[in-house]
C-alpha positions as CSV (number, residue, x, y, z in Angstrom):
1,M,3.4,15.0,-0.1
2,K,4.9,11.6,0.7
3,I,5.9,9.5,-2.3
4,F,6.0,5.6,-1.6
5,P,8.0,3.6,-4.1
6,A,6.4,0.2,-4.0
7,I,8.1,-3.2,-3.5
8,D,6.0,-6.2,-4.1
9,I,7.7,-9.6,-2.8
10,K,7.0,-13.0,-4.2
11,D,9.3,-15.8,-4.0
12,K,11.9,-13.4,-2.6
13,K,11.8,-11.5,-5.8
14,C,10.5,-8.0,-6.7
15,V,7.3,-8.6,-8.9
16,R,4.6,-6.6,-10.4
17,L,1.0,-7.9,-11.0
18,V,-1.5,-6.5,-13.4
19,K,-4.9,-5.9,-11.5
20,G,-3.7,-8.2,-8.8
21,D,-3.6,-11.2,-11.1
22,F,-0.8,-13.7,-10.0
23,D,-1.0,-15.3,-13.4
24,N,-0.1,-12.0,-15.0
25,K,3.0,-11.0,-13.2
26,T,6.4,-9.6,-14.1
27,E,9.7,-10.6,-12.2
28,Y,12.5,-8.1,-11.8
29,K,16.1,-8.9,-11.4
30,M,17.0,-6.7,-8.5
31,S,16.3,-8.2,-5.0
32,P,13.9,-6.5,-2.7
33,V,16.8,-5.4,-0.4
34,D,18.7,-3.9,-3.4
35,Q,15.6,-2.3,-4.7
36,A,15.1,-0.6,-1.3
37,G,18.7,0.6,-1.3
38,K,18.3,2.0,-4.7
39,Y,15.1,4.0,-3.3
40,K,17.3,5.1,-0.3
41,D,20.2,6.3,-2.4
42,H,17.8,8.5,-4.5
43,G,16.7,10.2,-1.4
44,F,13.3,8.6,-0.6
45,K,12.2,8.3,2.9
46,N,9.2,6.0,2.6
47,L,8.5,2.8,1.2
48,H,5.3,0.7,0.5
49,I,5.9,-3.1,0.7
50,V,3.4,-5.9,-0.2
51,D,4.1,-9.4,0.9
52,L,2.6,-11.4,-1.9
53,D,3.3,-14.6,-0.3
54,G,1.7,-13.4,2.8
55,A,-1.3,-12.4,1.0
56,L,-1.8,-15.9,-0.3
57,T,-0.8,-17.9,3.1
58,G,-1.9,-15.3,5.9
59,K,1.5,-15.7,7.3
60,T,4.6,-13.3,7.6
61,V,6.5,-15.1,5.0
62,N,9.1,-12.4,4.2
63,L,9.6,-10.9,7.7
64,E,13.4,-11.5,7.5
65,I,13.6,-9.5,4.1
66,I,11.7,-6.6,5.6
67,Q,13.9,-6.7,8.8
68,E,17.1,-6.4,6.6
69,I,15.7,-3.5,4.7
70,I,14.8,-1.6,7.9
71,N,18.1,-2.4,9.6
72,K,20.2,-1.4,6.5
73,F,18.3,1.7,5.3
74,D,16.3,3.3,8.0
75,L,13.3,3.8,5.8
76,K,9.7,4.3,7.0
77,I,8.0,1.3,5.8
78,E,4.2,0.4,5.6
79,I,3.6,-3.3,5.1
80,G,0.6,-5.2,3.9
81,G,-0.1,-8.6,2.6
82,G,-2.1,-11.3,4.4
83,I,-1.9,-9.6,7.9
84,R,-4.9,-11.3,9.8
85,S,-3.8,-11.6,13.5
86,F,-2.5,-9.7,16.4
87,E,0.6,-11.8,16.5
88,S,1.5,-10.8,12.9
89,I,1.0,-7.2,13.7
90,Q,3.2,-7.4,16.6
91,K,6.0,-9.1,14.7
92,Y,6.1,-6.3,12.1
93,I,5.9,-3.6,14.8
94,D,8.7,-5.3,16.5
95,T,11.0,-5.1,13.3
96,G,10.4,-1.4,13.2
97,V,7.8,-0.8,10.4
98,E,5.9,2.6,10.7
99,K,2.6,1.2,9.6
100,V,1.0,-2.1,9.3
101,I,-1.8,-2.4,6.6
102,L,-4.9,-4.4,7.1
103,G,-7.2,-5.4,4.3
104,S,-9.1,-8.5,4.3
105,A,-9.1,-9.1,7.9
106,A,-10.3,-5.7,8.7
107,I,-13.1,-5.8,6.0
108,K,-14.3,-9.4,7.1
109,D,-14.2,-8.5,10.8
110,K,-14.7,-4.9,11.9
111,N,-14.3,-5.7,15.5
112,F,-10.7,-7.0,14.9
113,L,-10.1,-3.6,13.2
114,K,-11.4,-1.6,16.1
115,E,-9.3,-3.7,18.6
116,V,-5.9,-3.5,16.9
117,C,-6.4,0.3,16.4
118,Q,-6.8,0.5,20.1
119,K,-4.0,-1.7,20.9
120,F,-1.6,-0.5,18.3
121,S,-2.3,3.2,18.4
122,N,-1.1,5.1,15.4
123,K,0.3,2.1,13.7
124,I,-2.7,0.7,11.8
125,A,-3.3,1.6,8.1
126,L,-6.3,0.4,6.4
127,G,-6.2,-0.9,2.9
128,L,-9.4,-0.4,0.8
129,D,-9.1,-2.3,-2.4
130,A,-12.1,-1.7,-4.7
131,K,-13.4,-2.8,-8.0
132,N,-16.4,-1.0,-9.6
133,G,-17.1,0.6,-6.2
134,Y,-17.2,-2.7,-4.2
135,L,-14.4,-3.8,-1.8
136,S,-12.3,-6.9,-2.8
137,V,-10.6,-9.2,-0.2
138,S,-8.5,-12.4,0.0
139,G,-5.7,-11.2,-2.5
140,W,-8.3,-9.5,-4.6
141,K,-9.9,-12.9,-5.5
142,E,-13.2,-12.2,-3.9
143,S,-15.7,-9.3,-3.7
144,S,-17.0,-8.5,-0.3
145,N,-20.3,-7.2,-1.7
146,Q,-19.6,-4.2,0.4
147,L,-19.5,-0.6,-1.1
148,T,-16.3,1.1,-0.1
149,L,-17.8,4.4,1.0
150,D,-20.5,2.6,3.1
151,F,-17.8,0.4,4.8
152,L,-15.6,3.5,5.5
153,K,-18.4,5.4,7.1
154,E,-19.0,2.5,9.4
155,V,-15.3,2.4,10.7
156,N,-14.3,6.0,10.5
157,N,-14.2,6.5,14.1
158,Y,-12.1,3.4,14.9
159,G,-8.8,5.2,15.1
160,V,-7.1,4.0,11.7
161,S,-4.0,6.2,11.3
162,R,-3.8,6.0,7.5
163,L,-6.0,4.9,4.5
164,I,-4.7,3.4,1.4
165,Y,-7.3,3.4,-1.4
166,T,-6.5,1.2,-4.6
167,D,-8.7,1.0,-7.6
168,I,-7.9,-2.6,-8.7
169,N,-9.0,-2.0,-12.3
170,R,-6.1,0.6,-12.6
171,D,-3.4,-1.3,-10.5
172,G,-0.4,-2.2,-12.7
173,T,-1.9,-0.9,-15.7
174,K,-0.3,2.7,-15.8
175,Q,-3.5,4.2,-16.8
176,S,-3.6,6.8,-14.1
177,P,-5.3,6.4,-10.7
178,N,-8.9,6.7,-10.3
179,F,-8.7,10.4,-8.9
180,E,-12.5,10.8,-8.8
181,E,-13.3,7.9,-6.5
182,T,-10.2,8.6,-4.4
183,S,-11.4,12.1,-3.9
184,K,-14.7,10.9,-2.7
185,V,-12.9,8.5,-0.3
186,A,-10.6,11.2,1.0
187,E,-13.6,13.6,1.5
188,I,-15.2,11.5,4.1
189,S,-12.2,9.7,5.6
190,N,-11.2,10.9,9.2
191,C,-7.6,10.0,8.5
192,P,-5.3,11.0,5.7
193,V,-5.4,9.0,2.4
194,I,-2.7,7.4,0.1
195,I,-3.5,7.0,-3.5
196,S,-2.6,3.6,-5.1
197,G,-3.0,2.0,-8.4
198,G,-2.3,3.1,-12.0
199,V,0.2,5.8,-11.5
200,S,1.8,6.4,-15.0
201,S,3.7,9.9,-15.1
202,I,4.9,12.9,-13.1
203,D,1.6,14.4,-14.0
204,D,-0.3,12.0,-11.8
205,I,1.9,13.0,-8.9
206,K,1.2,16.6,-9.6
207,K,-2.6,16.1,-9.8
208,A,-2.4,14.1,-6.5
209,K,-1.1,17.3,-4.8
210,S,-4.0,19.3,-5.6
211,L,-6.5,17.0,-3.9
212,K,-7.6,17.4,-0.3
213,N,-6.8,15.1,2.6
214,I,-4.1,13.2,0.5
215,E,-1.0,12.2,2.4
216,G,0.8,10.6,-0.4
217,I,0.9,8.3,-3.3
218,I,2.4,4.9,-4.2
219,V,4.4,4.4,-7.3
220,G,5.2,0.9,-8.7
221,K,5.3,-0.4,-12.2
222,A,6.0,2.9,-13.6
223,I,9.2,3.0,-11.8
224,Y,10.3,-0.5,-12.9
225,D,9.3,-0.1,-16.5
226,G,11.3,3.1,-16.7
227,D,8.3,5.5,-17.3
228,I,9.1,7.5,-14.3
229,K,12.8,8.4,-13.4
230,L,13.6,8.1,-9.8
231,E,15.4,11.5,-9.8
232,D,12.3,13.2,-11.2
233,L,10.1,11.5,-8.9
234,V,12.2,12.4,-5.9
235,R,11.9,16.1,-6.7
236,E,8.2,16.0,-6.3
237,I,8.5,15.1,-2.6
238,D,9.8,18.6,-1.7
239,A,8.4,20.6,-4.8
């Protein structure tokens, strides 16, 4: 199973939000580039990056930082945060990212999702961020009034190459992921699913491995707060 250590970038710093709340954030001293290097040194191959500035502005604000990480460390990166145009997707692909994550833009405009999946084959990941069963958009500030499973059924044949499911109520809380809802998503998804939100311990990683159609899991705050040691986490990649 793939393990994706997370880097959330805001104002060129590594930060973690609780439940997506920009007013409830923790800033960390290590720069995003240094943090990526730390993950590489420990043996991780994949990285999950969210450009929080991009999520707020709809622009590729931290493109240079992401380019530097790719150039220095040769990590497989999935990137999300305010990606809403063909141009932004192309910029990220040109830097060498493995997957571009679409959230709000895909949920608000299914045709856009279908077109980019055709244009950028095997490069598009769909980020489904849910609260109480309903999808949230625009940096989790708005509910879309769409049920997660209903939306997934509508777009299931578009050619998305990866799906990232986040339970917003768990994100940044270290209360364990919502395995029940994630399993429902994975059961109907035509592409493999990444678990996101609330990872608290190695036990969560072990549980994720037992689920069907799960490609990997994202780990963020539990790493930064020291609840999970990187040397223990990296062992689970090949265990």
